N, C-alpha and C positions, 0 to 999 in steps of 0.2 A: 415791752410787758411779757412776762414769761408764759410760753404755751402750756396749757395744762391739759388738754385733750379734747376729744370730739364728743359733743353731745346731740343726740337727735330727739326732738320734741314732736310727739304725737297727740294732737289734741285738736277736735273740730272747731273750737272756740279760737277765731283767729286772734282776739284781743289778749288772750290768756298767753297763746303762743309767741306773740309778739313781745309781750312784757317779759316772760321768761328768757327770750332769745336776747333781749337788750340787757338783762341783769346778768346773764352767763357771759355774754361777749365781753363785757366790762372786767371780768374776772380773768380773762385769758383763754377762754375756750372757744373753739371753732363749732358753731351751732348750725343746725338744720333743723326745718320743721316741715311735717307732712300732715295732710287731712284728707288725702283721697282714700282710695280703696285697700282692701286687705292684702291683695297680692303687690300692689304698688309699694305698700308700707314694708312688706317682708322683704321684697327684692332690694329696696334701699338699704335695709339692714344689712343684708348679705353683702352686698357690694361695698358699701362705705365702711361697715364694721366699725360703728361708734363705739366708745369706751362705756357711755352710759345712754340708755333709752328712757326718756320721761314719758311714759305710756299711760293715756286716759284709758280709764276702764269703760266707759262708754263711749262709741264711736257710732256714726251714721250707718255705716254699711258693715261693721264688723265691731265685736267687742274685744277689750284690751286682753282678756284671758286667752282668747283664741291665738292672738298674736303671740303672746308669751309662750304657749304650748308649742306653736310652731318654732318658735325660736330655739326651745330646748330639743325640741325633736331634730332639728337641723344641726345642734351642736354649736349654736352661735354663742361666743364667749361674752358678748356684751353684757354688762350690768343693768338690772332694769329696775327703776323706781316707778311705781303705780301712782297715777294722779286720779283722786277720787273727791266726790263730794261727802259732806259730813254724814249723810244717811246710808253710806255704803261701805262703813270701815269694816265689817264683817267680810265683805267680799275682798277688801285690800288685804286682811290677814289671810284669807285664802290664797290670793296671789303669791304672798310671801312663802307659803307653804309649798307652792309649785315653783319657786325658784327667785321671785323678785327680792331684792337686796332691802327694799324699804318702801314706804309710801308716803305722800304728801296729800293733805287735805285742802280743798278749796273752801274759802279764799286763802290765796298764800300770803304766808309772811315771807318776804323776799329774803331776809338774811337766814331765816332758817332753811330756804330753799338752797343757798349758797353753801350752808353747812353740811346739809344732807348730801348735795352733789359731791361737794370736795371729799366726804368721808368715803362715799361710795367710789369714786375715781382711785382713791388712795388704797382703799381695800382691794380693788381690781388688780392694781399694781403690785400689790402684796402678794396675791394669788398667783399671779404670773412668775414673781420672784421665787416664791416658795416651790412652785411647780419645777422652775429651772433647777433651784438648788436640789431638790429631791432627785431629779434626774441625774444631776452631776453626782450626788451622794451616793445614789444606788450603783451608778456606773463605776464609781471610784472604788467602793467598798465590795462590790460584787465580784471584782477581779480576783481571780484565785492565784495562788502562787504556782508558776508554771515550773515543771520540773518532776522526773522521776527517779532521780538519782538515789542511791541509798541514803546519803546525806540529807537530801530535801525531804523525803519522806519521814525521815526520822524527825527532823525539824518540825514539819506539820503535825505529826502525833504529839510532840513536845508542847507545841503552843496550844493544841486542842486541851491537853490536860492542864496546862497553866490557867487556860481561860475558865475551864469548868471549875477549878480551885478558887477563882477570885482572887489571885495573888495582888497586894496592894501596889508593888512595884516591881518592875524587869530591868535588867541590863541586857543589851543587845551589843554584841561586839561583831567586828568584820571590816575588811577593807572597804574604801570607798567605792560605792557603786554596785555592791552586793545585794542590796535590797533591805536593808534594815528598817527603813520607813514601812515598807510593804508588810513585813512581818509585825510591826507595831500596829498597823491598822487592823491586819487580820485578827490580833488578840483583841482589840478594841472591840471589832465587830462581834466575835464570839462572844464576849462578856455582855454585850447590849443587846444581841439579837433576840432575847426572850422578852424585851421591852417593846411597848407599843409607842415608842418615842425616838426621835434621833438626838442621841446626846452628843456634846461637842467633842471634837478631836482637835486640839491645839498644839501645833508645831511650833517650838523656839529654837532657834539657830543660836546656841550658847556662844559660837565664835564670832558672830556678826555683831553683837551688842556690846558696847563698853560695860564695864562693871557697873557703874551707877546706874545706867539706863536698864540694864538687864535686871538689877534688883527691884527696881520700881516697877518693871513690866510683870516681873513674876508675883511680887506680893502686895503691890498698890502702895498708896501713900495718904497721909492725911493732910488736910489743908494747913500750908504754912510750915511743913516740915523741912521745906527747902525754899530756894528762892523763886523758882518757877511754879511751886505747887500752890496754886490759886484757888484750888477746889479738891475736895475729897476724890479719890480715883480707886476704883478696885483694880486688884491685879488678876493676871491670868489665871491664878489657882482659883480665885472666886469665880471668873467667867467659865471656867472648865467644870464646874459643879456638877457631879454626877456623870462626868465624861473622863476623857484622857487628855493628859499633857506629855508631849513627846519633847524632850529634852535633846536635842540634836547635838552631838560633838559636844559631850558634857566633859570631856577630857580637857577642854580649852576653857572651863569656867573657872574664874579666879577663887583663892581659897576663901576669902570673906564671904562670897555668896555660896560656897560649898558649905559653910558652917551653919548659914541660916537655912539652906536646903535640908540639910541633915536633921536639924529640929523639927522642920515641918514633916518630914518623912516620920520621925519616931512619935512626935507628939499628935500629928494629924490636925493640928491647929497652927495658924499663922498669926503674926503680927504686923501689920502695916508699918512702913517708915514713919517714924514719928508718932505711932500710935502705942496705946496700952492695952487695948482689947484682944483677947485671944479668939480668934475667929476659926469656927471647925471648918474641916474641909473634908469632902467626900470626893476623890478624885485618884484615878490610876495613873501612876508616874512610870514612863516608860525612858529610860535615858539610853542613847546610843553613842558609840565612839569608835573611830578606827585607831585609837593609839591603845598601846599596852598600859591601861591604868594601874594594872597591878604593879608593873615596873615603876610607874610614875608615884605610886604610893611609896614604894620602898625609898625613893630617892627625895621625898618630902614635897614633890610637884603636885600631890593629890591627896587630900585627906584619907588617911587609912580608915577611919571609922565610917566615913561616907562610902568609901569602896567596899567595905564588909556589908553595909546595909544594902546597897544596890546588888551587890554579888550574890545576895541570899537566893535569888531566882536569875538565873543568867542562861542566854543562849548564844552561840556562836555561829555565824554564817560564814561557811568556806568560800574561797574564792572561785569563780567561774572556772578556773584552770584545774582545779582539783575535782570538778564534776562534769567532765566533758560530755557525759551522756545527755547533759540537759541543754547542750549548745544548739543543736538543730530544733528542738522542741521550742525553745525560745525564739530561734531566728523565723520559724514558721508562724509562731503566734503573733510575733510583732509584725510581720509582713501583711497579714490577714488585718491586724488591729489597725494599721496605718492606712491601710486600702480603704477601710470603712471611714477612717476619720477624714482623709482627703477626698472621699467620695470617688475613689479610683477603681473603675469597673474591672481593671486588668488584674488577674491573679498571679503575682509573681511567683515563680519556683526557681529554686536553687539547682543548678547543675551539680552532678555527681562531684566534678572536679571542684566547684565552689564550696561544697559540702566538705570535702577533705580539708581544703584550705582553711575553712573556718575552725574546724576540729582541731587542727594542728597549731593554731595561733593561741597565744598564752593570755590574751584578754587582760592587759594591766588595768583597764579601766572597768572591768567586770561587765555585769549585765547591764549597766548604763551606757558603755561603749557599745556593745552589741546593738541595745535598743537604738541609738543615735545613728548607727551604719545602717540599720534596716530602715529607718525613718528616710534617711537621704536617698536610699536605693529606690523606695517606692515613689518618691516625689521625682526624682531625676531619670531614672530608666523607664525608657519606653519599651524595652523588649521584655517579653513574657518570662523568659528563661535568664536568670542571672549567671553569667559565666564569670572565670576569673578577671578578666580585663575590666568588670565593673567594680572589682572589690577595691578597696583603699590599698595604697602602695605599701604600706607598713604590714599588712597581713601578708602580702606576697613576698616581701622581702625576709621576714622573720620566718615564714613558713620554709624558705628556701634554705635557710641556716637552722640546723637544729639547735634547741635551747642549751645552753652550757657550752658550745663549741666555736663560737664566733671569734674567741681569742685564740683558739689554737691553731698552731702551724701545721701546714702540711708536712707529714713525716715522709722522706723519700725512701723507698723500699732499698734494702741492701742490693738488691741485684739491678737497681735503677729502673727507670721508666720512660717511655718516648712521650715528649711533650705533645705530639699530635694524638696519641692515645689518651692522654690526659684531657686536652681540649675537646676532643669527640665525646668522651664521657660527660663532661661537664654540659656540654651542648644538648646531650640526648636527655640528661637529667632535667635540665631547665624545660624542655620542650614537654617532657612527661608531667611535670608539675604544673604547667600552665595550660594542659590541654592542646599542646602543638600550636598554641598562640605566639607566633614569632615576635610580636612586638613586646609581649610580656616578657618572653624568655629572653630577650636582649636586654631588657632592663635589669633582670635578675642577675645576668653576667656583667651588668655596667658596661655594655658594649653598645655602639650605634646600631641601628637598625639594618644599615646597609652592610656594616663589617660582619654582622650576626648571618645575613643571606649568603654573604661570601663563604663564610665557614661551613654553612649547610651544603653548599654547592662543592666546596673543597673536598668534603668528607662524603660526599655522594650519598646524603642522608635522605631517604625518600618519605614524605609526609602522606 
């Protein structure tokens, strides 16, 4: 039998308590009962934390209202159903005003008891779920866009303007990992923040679903419209009514689906697969892509009319390497963010050498790559100060070789040069770049640690 929750029965009539206990146990509830004094009852509720308390209004040493008030004062989340006789319904209504969920009158109809308790338990679970989701929602949407570079400040202002203008759709372009979805969520929040409701934000990865499934997911279908369509199904456009749909990687959407999407954007209505009814929609459509869909449209790989429709309002997010002023701000933000997430009391800090290395790295994975590296550092590093040896090898190696020069050959000066002079200069550069860390410096020069130590001794380099 499936476990359904904990029920605490508070009634001085042992026969009633036993009857309720037997009936609810057969439904899969864990049941306890209590008929003693006020403090004992409250202590049991505090320690056991039942899902539902069936609380008699009239008790020998205390009334149910006092217990209910004490529960609310202590912040106990258990749901309460009052038990009362026919002549005290007014009192039960008063209890509901004080915070009880429902009441049952004596003598009981057992089937009604089961229904009421079941509904109250389910309501309690929904409250917990809604509370959790609101917390997640507020945390997720409260996150600001981190960055003070000219490009990011300009984008923030642009998104504010677009949100205030209530644009119907938006195209966001940028390399993978630049934060396109974050900007989409910010626009959604701006457009809905004056509402006293949480409107849906639904993200769809256009590259992850096959063409036929993507179409049915977006627009829905009628019963019998294809082999597995055994019942009518709403699409995401209907589920997102009043909210926002994010069409991620729209550059990968097939041409047939593109044509149907274009019609939805233009007409603001949709027709389910196999249907004839035109269903009005009220939804903000945000499309993102890391591809050059303007070029794809010229080649016939993307519908030109859809591109023009989407591109009416568009923003481009520059890669992280083009806004280096934001690298350290983001790094510090992620270090603090993941310290909170993993309940890490240590506050990690970047050494000046580490900061220089991060700023000189090209970040091919953009903000997502930076975020992942900071998360790994918070989890794995026990040292408060993050030094170069803690950073990934790719950052050290690329930082040691200026971008665009990795393929260039060393040009021998006309007057010639001493090999020893060249070796010593390279060793000094490697040591300077790694903060005099001999192990990391040896890796930069692709030397064994012992060979590197020999070279330091050979050139009489003092550290």
